[in-house]
DOMARTI-691933 format. One line per 10 residues: number of its first residue (from 1); their letters; for each residue y, x, z of C-alpha. Coordinates in nm, 3 decimals. Layout:
N
NUM> A> Y,X,Z; ...
//
This chain:
707
1> MIEEARTTIA> 1.523,2.526,0.571; 1.657,2.459,0.917; 1.645,2.102,1.039; 2.025,2.061,1.064; 2.073,2.159,0.699; 1.793,1.931,0.598; 1.942,1.620,0.755; 2.320,1.670,0.757; 2.388,1.607,0.388; 2.125,1.335,0.371
11> NSYETQYFAV> 2.275,1.141,0.661; 2.618,1.136,0.497; 2.476,0.852,0.286; 2.438,0.589,0.558; 2.409,0.283,0.331; 2.226,0.444,0.038; 1.883,0.598,-0.005; 1.918,0.978,-0.029; 1.658,1.245,-0.101; 1.635,1.595,-0.241
21> IDEHGVIQYA> 1.302,1.651,-0.418; 1.152,1.946,-0.602; 1.026,1.944,-0.960; 0.681,1.827,-0.840; 0.824,1.523,-0.658; 0.781,1.660,-0.302; 1.060,1.539,-0.071; 1.262,1.829,0.076; 1.541,1.626,0.242; 1.556,1.254,0.324
31> NDHLTSCIHI> 1.808,1.049,0.519; 1.717,0.804,0.795; 1.778,0.506,0.567; 1.507,0.623,0.326; 1.256,0.744,0.587; 1.273,0.413,0.777; 1.224,0.220,0.453; 0.911,0.401,0.329; 0.783,0.527,0.666; 0.767,0.901,0.601
41> ENSVTARNLF> 0.782,1.187,0.848; 1.047,1.456,0.799; 0.831,1.700,0.995; 0.564,1.718,0.723; 0.764,1.717,0.403; 0.493,1.897,0.206; 0.276,1.584,0.229; 0.557,1.347,0.132; 0.518,1.306,-0.241; 0.792,1.070,-0.362
51> YNYISPLGTQ> 0.557,0.923,-0.623; 0.343,0.773,-0.343; 0.625,0.537,-0.243; 0.729,0.392,-0.579; 0.566,0.158,-0.830; 0.349,0.299,-1.116; 0.623,0.210,-1.367; 0.882,0.378,-1.144; 0.662,0.690,-1.122; 0.665,0.732,-1.498
61> QLKEALQTAG> 1.041,0.666,-1.513; 1.108,0.922,-1.239; 0.899,1.188,-1.414; 1.096,1.128,-1.732; 1.425,1.137,-1.538; 1.337,1.475,-1.386; 1.282,1.608,-1.737; 1.611,1.474,-1.875; 1.843,1.485,-1.572; 2.146,1.707,-1.622
71> FAANPSYLKM> 2.362,1.866,-1.356; 2.627,1.676,-1.159; 2.828,1.575,-1.466; 2.527,1.431,-1.653; 2.291,1.253,-1.414; 2.003,1.026,-1.518; 2.021,0.658,-1.433; 1.724,0.432,-1.373; 1.606,0.127,-1.185; 1.320,0.222,-0.951
81> NLLNSSIHKA> 1.162,0.012,-0.673; 1.045,0.151,-0.339; 0.717,0.013,-0.203; 0.572,-0.020,0.144; 0.469,-0.360,0.277; 0.731,-0.515,0.045; 0.945,-0.426,-0.258; 1.292,-0.268,-0.222; 1.497,-0.282,-0.542; 1.739,0.005,-0.602
91> AWHITRLKTT> 1.945,0.167,-0.878; 1.917,0.546,-0.879; 2.125,0.848,-0.987; 1.907,1.156,-1.043; 2.099,1.486,-1.060; 1.962,1.838,-1.107; 2.093,2.064,-0.828; 2.235,2.376,-0.987; 2.161,2.695,-0.792; 2.186,3.067,-0.846
101> GNKAGLFVCI> 1.903,3.320,-0.847; 1.537,3.225,-0.887; 1.544,2.906,-0.683; 1.290,2.640,-0.777; 1.425,2.326,-0.944; 1.573,2.075,-0.699; 1.698,1.723,-0.770; 1.937,1.497,-0.578; 1.822,1.131,-0.578; 2.075,0.868,-0.462
111> GYKTDLEKPT> 1.961,0.504,-0.451; 2.185,0.200,-0.421; 2.036,-0.132,-0.309; 2.080,-0.385,-0.589; 1.938,-0.705,-0.730; 2.094,-0.633,-1.069; 1.868,-0.588,-1.371; 2.074,-0.289,-1.493; 2.196,-0.018,-1.252; 2.565,0.066,-1.243
121> HTLTQGMLVL> 2.672,0.414,-1.357; 2.982,0.427,-1.137; 2.998,0.715,-0.888; 3.259,0.681,-0.612; 3.221,1.032,-0.471; 3.311,1.362,-0.627; 3.042,1.630,-0.604; 3.082,2.008,-0.628; 2.806,2.267,-0.602; 2.921,2.614,-0.486
131> DSHGLVIDAN> 2.737,2.942,-0.477; 2.726,3.161,-0.167; 3.071,3.310,-0.252; 3.250,2.977,-0.297; 3.249,2.977,-0.678; 3.204,2.636,-0.842; 2.877,2.631,-1.041; 2.844,2.255,-1.094; 3.061,1.943,-1.068; 3.063,1.580,-1.175
141> DRAATLLDTN> 3.337,1.391,-1.360; 3.457,1.217,-1.044; 3.528,1.552,-0.876; 3.733,1.665,-1.176; 3.932,1.339,-1.170; 4.007,1.366,-0.798; 4.119,1.729,-0.839; 4.339,1.642,-1.143; 4.153,1.883,-1.370; 3.860,1.883,-1.612
151> IESLLNKALL> 3.495,1.987,-1.601; 3.555,2.297,-1.813; 3.813,2.432,-1.568; 3.587,2.366,-1.271; 3.288,2.539,-1.428; 3.491,2.845,-1.529; 3.380,3.024,-1.210; 3.676,2.882,-1.019; 3.713,2.930,-0.645; 3.750,2.605,-0.457
161> TDLCAPLKLF> 4.061,2.744,-0.284; 4.223,2.807,-0.624; 4.213,2.433,-0.688; 4.310,2.321,-0.336; 4.518,2.587,-0.166; 4.539,2.410,0.173; 4.161,2.424,0.210; 4.060,2.669,0.483; 3.711,2.702,0.340; 3.649,3.033,0.154
171> ADPVSSDDDP> 4.019,3.120,0.194; 3.928,3.481,0.271; 3.572,3.559,0.151; 3.581,3.911,0.293; 3.619,3.791,0.652; 3.466,3.446,0.598; 3.191,3.509,0.856; 3.456,3.521,1.127; 3.640,3.206,1.016; 3.573,2.889,1.217
181> PMKTLLAGKA> 3.484,2.689,0.901; 3.226,2.946,0.793; 3.085,2.972,1.145; 3.032,2.597,1.136; 2.850,2.617,0.802; 2.635,2.915,0.906; 2.527,2.712,1.211; 2.385,2.453,0.971; 2.658,2.193,1.031; 2.897,2.018,0.795
191> YEQVIELNTG> 3.261,2.125,0.771; 3.524,1.854,0.712; 3.892,1.883,0.614; 4.158,1.642,0.489; 4.428,1.778,0.259; 4.726,1.635,0.073; 4.718,1.701,-0.302; 5.042,1.672,-0.495; 4.997,1.482,-0.820; 5.311,1.613,-0.987
201> SHTSKWLHFT> 5.514,1.299,-0.924; 5.683,1.144,-0.623; 5.347,1.038,-0.483; 5.053,1.237,-0.347; 4.693,1.164,-0.259; 4.483,1.256,0.037; 4.135,1.394,-0.019; 3.858,1.418,0.238; 3.629,1.721,0.178; 3.285,1.748,0.342
211> CYPLFDDTRS> 3.095,2.071,0.277; 2.722,2.100,0.352; 2.515,2.423,0.360; 2.171,2.448,0.196; 1.920,2.690,0.346; 1.573,2.802,0.246; 1.288,2.957,0.441; 1.355,3.316,0.333; 1.691,3.387,0.495; 1.933,3.260,0.758
221> VPFSFVTLIN> 2.242,3.232,0.533; 2.302,2.944,0.290; 2.208,2.999,-0.073; 2.441,2.721,-0.185; 2.695,2.463,-0.066; 2.738,2.100,-0.171; 3.089,1.954,-0.128; 3.153,1.577,-0.142; 3.508,1.457,-0.210; 3.645,1.112,-0.119
231> ELPWQKASRQ> 3.997,0.983,-0.173; 4.166,0.832,0.135; 4.391,0.526,0.089; 4.703,0.705,0.220; 5.046,0.766,0.077; 5.370,0.903,0.216; 5.526,0.623,0.414; 5.773,0.553,0.691; 5.673,0.520,1.055; 5.709,0.143,1.031
241> AEKNLFQQEF> 5.483,0.133,0.724; 5.233,0.349,0.911; 5.243,0.109,1.204; 5.195,-0.186,0.970; 4.894,-0.012,0.817; 4.735,0.038,1.160; 4.814,-0.322,1.258; 4.663,-0.452,0.937; 4.340,-0.256,0.996; 4.302,-0.331,1.369
251> LNITSAMTWL> 4.412,-0.694,1.369; 4.126,-0.778,1.133; 3.893,-0.721,1.429; 3.963,-1.027,1.643; 3.657,-1.005,1.870; 3.737,-0.663,2.015; 4.022,-0.487,2.191; 4.168,-0.200,1.987; 4.434,0.058,2.064; 4.585,0.385,1.942
261> IDDQEQLIFA> 4.693,0.687,2.151; 4.889,0.990,2.028; 4.856,1.353,2.138; 5.120,1.290,2.409; 4.890,1.026,2.563; 5.131,0.748,2.466; 4.999,0.401,2.379; 5.150,0.355,2.033; 4.948,0.051,1.929; 4.741,-0.225,2.091
271> NPAFLRFLGM> 4.616,-0.546,1.935; 4.676,-0.892,2.090; 4.324,-0.906,2.240; 4.389,-0.578,2.428; 4.726,-0.697,2.558; 4.592,-1.037,2.666; 4.289,-0.901,2.851; 4.489,-0.637,3.043; 4.788,-0.866,3.106; 5.028,-0.642,2.911
281> HESDLHKKAV> 5.318,-0.701,2.671; 5.461,-0.540,2.358; 5.722,-0.373,2.580; 5.445,-0.158,2.734; 5.390,0.024,2.405; 5.522,0.378,2.343; 5.475,0.459,2.709; 5.228,0.681,2.891; 4.897,0.493,2.881; 4.805,0.579,3.242
291> EVIPPYFTDI> 5.135,0.432,3.362; 5.089,0.087,3.208; 4.710,0.045,3.212; 4.558,-0.138,3.515; 4.391,0.098,3.766; 4.031,0.004,3.685; 4.077,0.149,3.333; 4.262,0.463,3.439; 3.955,0.691,3.419; 3.899,0.598,3.056
301> FEKVHRNVLA> 4.258,0.668,2.958; 4.275,0.993,3.150; 3.946,1.185,3.146; 3.773,1.041,2.840; 4.077,1.038,2.610; 4.171,1.392,2.704; 3.815,1.513,2.643; 3.794,1.351,2.296; 4.142,1.480,2.212; 4.038,1.835,2.307
311> TGIPHKKIYK> 3.693,1.844,2.146; 3.723,1.598,1.858; 3.382,1.454,1.954; 3.374,1.071,1.964; 3.276,0.896,2.287; 3.071,0.578,2.308; 2.948,0.424,2.633; 2.885,0.089,2.802; 3.118,0.016,3.096; 3.080,-0.269,3.342
321> HPLADGTTSY> 3.376,-0.456,3.493; 3.333,-0.680,3.803; 3.511,-1.015,3.785; 3.670,-1.221,4.064; 3.396,-1.486,4.049; 3.133,-1.227,4.142; 2.991,-1.185,3.791; 3.005,-0.868,3.582; 3.132,-0.815,3.228; 3.002,-0.536,3.005
331> FLVHIFPVPH> 3.207,-0.359,2.737; 3.098,-0.117,2.468; 3.383,0.135,2.452; 3.423,0.362,2.149; 3.693,0.632,2.140; 3.728,0.844,1.827; 3.968,1.076,1.640; 4.179,0.906,1.372; 4.272,1.109,1.058; 4.647,1.126,0.995
341> PSNKRLLGGE> 4.830,1.246,0.681; 5.041,1.492,0.879; 4.741,1.634,1.067; 4.887,1.476,1.379; 4.614,1.422,1.642; 4.557,1.052,1.713; 4.285,0.869,1.903; 4.160,0.521,1.826; 3.983,0.302,2.077; 3.772,-0.009,2.058
351> AMDITFGYNV> 3.624,-0.214,2.341; 3.385,-0.497,2.258; 3.266,-0.756,2.508; 2.886,-0.739,2.499; 2.819,-0.930,2.822; 2.606,-1.199,2.662; 2.407,-0.956,2.448; 2.368,-0.714,2.738; 2.231,-0.988,2.965; 1.995,-1.101,2.691
361> HEEIARANER> 1.888,-0.739,2.641; 1.821,-0.702,3.013; 1.619,-1.024,3.014; 1.421,-0.904,2.713; 1.360,-0.570,2.887; 1.230,-0.752,3.196; 1.015,-0.976,2.975; 0.878,-0.671,2.793; 0.798,-0.509,3.126; 0.608,-0.822,3.231
371> LIRLTQVSSD> 0.429,-0.824,2.896; 0.327,-0.460,2.933; 0.188,-0.528,3.280; -0.003,-0.830,3.151; -0.150,-0.633,2.862; -0.259,-0.360,3.101; -0.483,-0.605,3.288; -0.587,-0.801,2.977; -0.901,-0.713,2.784; -0.750,-0.818,2.448
381> AIWEWDLQTN> -0.659,-0.546,2.196; -0.297,-0.644,2.128; -0.037,-0.473,1.908; 0.324,-0.541,1.803; 0.501,-0.386,1.503; 0.882,-0.403,1.493; 0.966,-0.393,1.121; 1.333,-0.313,1.188; 1.279,-0.007,1.410; 0.928,0.075,1.281
391> QVFRSKPLLE> 0.811,0.105,1.641; 0.457,-0.002,1.728; 0.339,-0.116,2.071; -0.036,-0.091,2.141; -0.216,-0.218,2.447; -0.461,0.004,2.634; -0.769,-0.195,2.518; -0.650,-0.147,2.159; -0.623,0.230,2.202; -0.975,0.237,2.344
401> LIGSTEKETV> -1.103,0.015,2.064; -0.975,0.230,1.777; -1.021,0.561,1.959; -0.653,0.656,1.952; -0.401,0.800,2.198; -0.052,0.687,2.291; 0.094,1.012,2.154; -0.063,0.967,1.811; 0.196,0.882,1.544; 0.163,0.525,1.423
411> SHAWWYNRIH> 0.297,0.394,1.093; 0.199,0.167,0.806; 0.039,0.466,0.628; -0.158,0.566,0.939; -0.308,0.218,0.969; -0.365,0.172,0.596; -0.535,0.511,0.546; -0.799,0.428,0.811; -0.914,0.111,0.633; -1.241,0.145,0.440
421> PDDKTRVEFD> -1.172,0.236,0.073; -1.360,-0.073,-0.047; -1.133,-0.300,0.164; -0.795,-0.132,0.100; -0.694,-0.318,-0.215; -0.780,-0.657,-0.067; -0.593,-0.590,0.259; -0.285,-0.456,0.074; -0.279,-0.771,-0.139; -0.309,-0.987,0.174
431> VNNLLHNKLP> -0.019,-0.803,0.346; 0.209,-0.836,0.042; 0.115,-1.202,0.006; 0.185,-1.258,0.378; 0.538,-1.114,0.363; 0.631,-1.231,0.013; 0.531,-1.594,0.073; 0.664,-1.588,0.433; 0.337,-1.710,0.582; 0.342,-1.778,0.958
441> GWQWEYRFRH> 0.019,-1.594,1.040; -0.301,-1.436,0.914; -0.668,-1.373,0.989; -0.854,-1.098,0.805; -1.174,-0.899,0.837; -1.203,-0.537,0.725; -1.372,-0.210,0.818; -1.160,0.035,1.019; -1.237,0.405,1.076; -1.283,0.502,1.439
451> VDGSYRTMRD> -1.176,0.845,1.565; -1.543,0.951,1.558; -1.553,0.889,1.180; -1.761,0.571,1.192; -1.639,0.243,1.045; -1.623,-0.070,1.259; -1.577,-0.425,1.138; -1.253,-0.573,1.277; -1.116,-0.924,1.285; -0.737,-0.888,1.263
461> RGIVVFENDK> -0.527,-1.197,1.330; -0.171,-1.263,1.440; 0.168,-1.419,1.370; 0.489,-1.319,1.188; 0.826,-1.348,1.368; 1.117,-1.439,1.139; 1.492,-1.403,1.194; 1.734,-1.543,0.936; 1.440,-1.611,0.708; 1.335,-1.242,0.717
471> PVKLIGSLLD> 1.021,-1.101,0.886; 1.119,-0.877,1.179; 0.797,-0.847,1.381; 0.421,-0.866,1.339; 0.223,-0.949,1.654; -0.154,-0.940,1.637; -0.483,-0.866,1.802; -0.802,-0.689,1.694; -1.156,-0.792,1.779; -1.449,-0.559,1.716
481> LTEVKELENQ> -1.712,-0.758,1.526; -1.939,-0.460,1.458; -2.217,-0.567,1.696; -2.187,-0.930,1.585; -2.213,-0.826,1.220; -2.512,-0.604,1.297; -2.686,-0.894,1.473; -2.603,-1.125,1.183; -2.742,-0.867,0.941; -3.059,-0.829,1.148
491> LLQEKIKHQK> -3.097,-1.207,1.157; -3.044,-1.223,0.781; -3.301,-0.948,0.723; -3.550,-1.129,0.947; -3.480,-1.451,0.757; -3.532,-1.277,0.423; -3.850,-1.113,0.553; -3.978,-1.450,0.672; -3.892,-1.610,0.338; -4.073,-1.330,0.156
501> EIAKSIIDTQ> -4.379,-1.380,0.373; -4.374,-1.751,0.293; -4.324,-1.680,-0.077; -4.610,-1.428,-0.075; -4.836,-1.677,0.096; -4.746,-1.942,-0.161; -4.803,-1.703,-0.452; -5.134,-1.581,-0.305; -5.246,-1.941,-0.253; -5.142,-2.027,-0.609
511> EKERTRIGQE> -5.339,-1.732,-0.744; -5.649,-1.830,-0.544; -5.619,-2.192,-0.658; -5.568,-2.090,-1.020; -5.869,-1.860,-1.001; -6.079,-2.136,-0.846; -5.975,-2.390,-1.109; -6.027,-2.139,-1.389; -6.375,-2.052,-1.265; -6.454,-2.424,-1.223
521> LHDNINQLLL> -6.346,-2.493,-1.579; -6.544,-2.197,-1.709; -6.861,-2.237,-1.503; -6.892,-2.617,-1.473; -6.682,-2.816,-1.719; -6.739,-2.571,-2.001; -7.117,-2.570,-1.934; -7.128,-2.951,-1.940; -6.948,-2.954,-2.273; -7.197,-2.698,-2.413
531> VAKLYMGLLK> -7.490,-2.916,-2.299; -7.328,-3.219,-2.459; -7.290,-3.020,-2.780; -7.661,-2.926,-2.771; -7.765,-3.289,-2.721; -7.547,-3.394,-3.010; -7.723,-3.136,-3.221; -8.062,-3.297,-3.142; -7.951,-3.633,-3.279; -8.062,-3.702,-3.636
541> PTEASNREIA> -7.861,-4.003,-3.759; -7.998,-4.163,-4.079; -7.681,-4.325,-4.200; -7.411,-4.113,-4.359; -7.136,-4.269,-4.147; -7.319,-4.176,-3.827; -7.367,-3.822,-3.948; -6.990,-3.796,-4.005; -6.922,-3.925,-3.655; -7.168,-3.675,-3.507
551> RKVVESLDMA> -6.997,-3.391,-3.697; -6.651,-3.489,-3.564; -6.785,-3.514,-3.209; -6.925,-3.160,-3.237; -6.588,-3.034,-3.372; -6.406,-3.197,-3.080; -6.646,-3.042,-2.834; -6.589,-2.698,-2.996; -6.211,-2.742,-2.966; -6.241,-2.850,-2.602
561> ISDIQTISRE> -6.468,-2.554,-2.524; -6.221,-2.313,-2.693; -5.918,-2.460,-2.510; -6.098,-2.447,-2.176; -6.192,-2.084,-2.236; -5.825,-2.002,-2.315; -5.697,-2.186,-2.007; -5.962,-2.021,-1.793; -5.860,-1.674,-1.912; -5.492,-1.752,-1.836
571> MVLPKLKEKT> -5.567,-1.881,-1.489; -5.813,-1.615,-1.386; -5.651,-1.274,-1.336; -5.797,-0.972,-1.512; -5.964,-0.722,-1.287; -5.653,-0.504,-1.227; -5.843,-0.283,-0.987; -6.073,-0.183,-1.272; -5.820,-0.211,-1.556; -5.466,-0.078,-1.578
581> LVESIHELVK> -5.165,-0.302,-1.621; -5.119,-0.169,-1.974; -5.479,-0.262,-2.066; -5.437,-0.611,-1.920; -5.111,-0.672,-2.110; -5.284,-0.541,-2.426; -5.557,-0.807,-2.392; -5.292,-1.073,-2.328; -5.101,-0.968,-2.641; -5.427,-0.969,-2.842
591> DVKVTCRFRI> -5.498,-1.330,-2.737; -5.142,-1.438,-2.823; -5.165,-1.281,-3.169; -5.470,-1.497,-3.246; -5.300,-1.826,-3.159; -4.930,-1.763,-3.246; -4.745,-1.708,-3.574; -4.478,-1.459,-3.457; -4.517,-1.083,-3.469; -4.558,-0.926,-3.125
601> RFVYDKQQKE> -4.544,-0.558,-3.026; -4.619,-0.388,-2.696; -4.433,-0.058,-2.643; -4.511,0.183,-2.359; -4.546,0.553,-2.286; -4.909,0.657,-2.293; -4.836,0.965,-2.079; -4.698,0.767,-1.785; -4.905,0.700,-1.475; -4.914,0.366,-1.299
611> NISEGKKIAL> -4.799,0.430,-0.942; -4.748,0.075,-0.815; -4.950,-0.150,-0.591; -5.192,-0.415,-0.712; -4.955,-0.691,-0.594; -4.675,-0.556,-0.815; -4.918,-0.528,-1.109; -5.011,-0.894,-1.062; -4.641,-0.991,-1.044; -4.555,-0.804,-1.366
621> YRIVQEQLKN> -4.860,-0.941,-1.548; -4.771,-1.299,-1.449; -4.405,-1.242,-1.552; -4.518,-1.132,-1.902; -4.751,-1.430,-1.917; -4.477,-1.678,-1.811; -4.217,-1.537,-2.051; -4.459,-1.540,-2.346; -4.543,-1.902,-2.265; -4.168,-1.987,-2.271
631> TIQYSKAANV> -4.128,-1.796,-2.598; -4.416,-1.984,-2.760; -4.286,-2.325,-2.649; -3.909,-2.296,-2.708; -3.791,-1.984,-2.892; -3.904,-2.036,-3.257; -3.896,-1.657,-3.274; -4.028,-1.441,-3.557; -4.053,-1.119,-3.355; -4.130,-1.044,-2.989
641> IIRLRYCEHT> -4.121,-0.699,-2.823; -4.263,-0.611,-2.480; -4.154,-0.279,-2.323; -4.302,-0.127,-2.009; -4.143,0.188,-1.864; -4.217,0.373,-1.539; -3.926,0.566,-1.387; -3.910,0.782,-1.075; -3.808,0.499,-0.845; -3.856,0.178,-1.049
651> VCLIVEDDGV> -4.078,0.017,-1.307; -3.891,-0.165,-1.584; -4.030,-0.454,-1.788; -3.842,-0.597,-2.089; -3.947,-0.898,-2.299; -3.711,-0.988,-2.584; -3.726,-1.213,-2.891; -3.509,-1.307,-3.189; -3.541,-1.682,-3.143; -3.287,-1.965,-3.115
661> GFDPLKKTKG> -3.176,-1.862,-2.764; -3.001,-2.084,-2.508; -2.706,-2.092,-2.264; -2.831,-1.967,-1.922; -2.532,-2.126,-1.745; -2.611,-2.475,-1.873; -2.988,-2.466,-1.866; -3.148,-2.508,-1.524; -3.435,-2.281,-1.428; -3.769,-2.440,-1.501
671> IGLRNIYDRT> -4.094,-2.372,-1.319; -4.165,-2.068,-1.542; -3.830,-1.897,-1.482; -3.838,-1.994,-1.114; -4.176,-1.820,-1.079; -4.038,-1.510,-1.252; -3.743,-1.491,-1.010; -3.958,-1.560,-0.702; -4.213,-1.294,-0.791; -3.939,-1.036,-0.857
681> VLYNGTVDLQ> -3.741,-1.105,-0.539; -4.062,-1.084,-0.337; -4.075,-0.712,-0.420; -3.697,-0.649,-0.386; -3.654,-0.640,-0.761; -3.381,-0.764,-0.993; -3.385,-1.000,-1.292; -3.138,-0.977,-1.580; -3.163,-1.268,-1.826; -2.940,-1.243,-2.134
691> SSPGNGCRLM> -2.930,-1.516,-2.396; -2.693,-1.728,-2.600; -2.741,-1.993,-2.872; -2.858,-1.827,-3.193; -2.898,-1.479,-3.041; -3.247,-1.481,-2.898; -3.341,-1.398,-2.540; -3.380,-1.073,-2.343; -3.549,-1.065,-2.001; -3.533,-0.739,-1.802
701> VNIPVCK> -3.711,-0.702,-1.468; -3.676,-0.395,-1.243; -3.907,-0.357,-0.941; -3.884,-0.062,-0.696; -4.192,0.158,-0.687; -4.192,0.227,-0.311; -4.054,-0.094,-0.158
//
């Protein structure tokens, strides 16, 4: 499709959202009102999927509407919100565009801004769809009403000229290529015509027809035409009534000078503001404009008016007028054709004093120029986003920081798509919260993709500028924290490494001290108790009571010797260099079975090889020992299972019981659990403790093999 055809019909809806989409939701046409709202680019329509700019609920509703939407007479109605940095509520009419041949399905989407819960179904414009020969192939009810007919008559392959004879469009299909209206349409432009339609009574109505061509990429002639019909508020009236109508319309504008010129260049109307400013009177009306207008306005009423009268193209320009006090006034002058029931050529004019606004604009321009110069010498990465025009200013340090160029297109989507995927949701929430709650400023940190593909940590902070309680600008600055974060991470790693070294030293010292105490108990205290037992055996008391006392002393010595042997075995590590971890845990389980009532099982894979260091073996052995001690003291369990599994990268240890359990959130970590966590963290492992009252306890420890 050529660009003119793509935008002409869309831009006829200046206050509504307008789009033509295909059956997959890809936007084919979009007017400026919609593109500025959702920040899309008309130049890459294939990437503009309409579903990306609406809420998830709206996406489902739109898909259903595309399935059920009829042609112009039976559109679908729904409430669907547009999303960018805020929510835009709108009521939508979805109409299937009827075409001839094998054209893919197209849909016309018209959105009306509304805060109502239910969208209105009222259509103010008539719509006709014509084939390439001018035959009506689709129409809505409003078009039938305006043409004083019914849908059936319109869809009976009627020519548009059969319904409205004065229409010049398709009046002679054989030579239509040579007609000025058809030339206009073939050039990709809209053709407009106003006609009077007799209603069969003493009155008549005036209809304004606007016909738009639709092109595709395969040929240079339109495959279809869409005609919009509006009724003009005109009736047959006298010249005085016509003058009163003009006066009523123009006098409502009290802040501007307005006038009306006919095709004879006579000034047939001027409002009081015009007459006062130019020092004129009512008696100057109906005279040649150049004869009664002061000299400094003569050029406007000669050259400009004649040019607009000849071409029909409106003229809009700012004119400056020097005053006697040495100052200058500025006027925005707009001269335009005025439709007339009799096709008489009239020109309307409007001049608005914009001196104050113009001076403010000039001052703002000078201030912006100063700001640009300041940002050029500043090292801060500064940006400004105008939410009304969607224009973004970026300082040179900012462009260097993000690796961008001044020519690169900037929009909300461009910025958002370069944020790290893990940070996107958080940043989007922060932006919506900022605008919805009308916060004065922000400070965020997120990772942003540089042009070289790497991500850099940015601190983004700034302020929001409000006008009439609405955000109009965002002004912020970016600071690259990548190096700072890297230094902080290095410092943290050094701190963790230092803490691990301290923890290892403590654990090694504890092991040495436990071994020393265990050996002392076994070699010295235990030997003394054995000697004492031998001496007691040499005593031969004669009295029965003394013999009983001697027997109890020997029993106590036996118990002490047994307890010391148990404590000594717990404190002194098994020889893990000579024995495997599995063998050591087996011996530990065997000792527990002798002294405890619960059933205990040790499960492992006999085919697996132990490929971990001696330090990790010691840590896992002590963890089993600590957890079994906790189980014996607190769990009241009937069954205990120990599982040891070697994987490719980790070794996994699980100790679980069916005891009374506890609440890990309420119970503080005792010395036993603290030792388990410290030993695991020392080797970069993880601890998962699961328990609840009445549901036993499950301890799972994972330690990397190679770290």
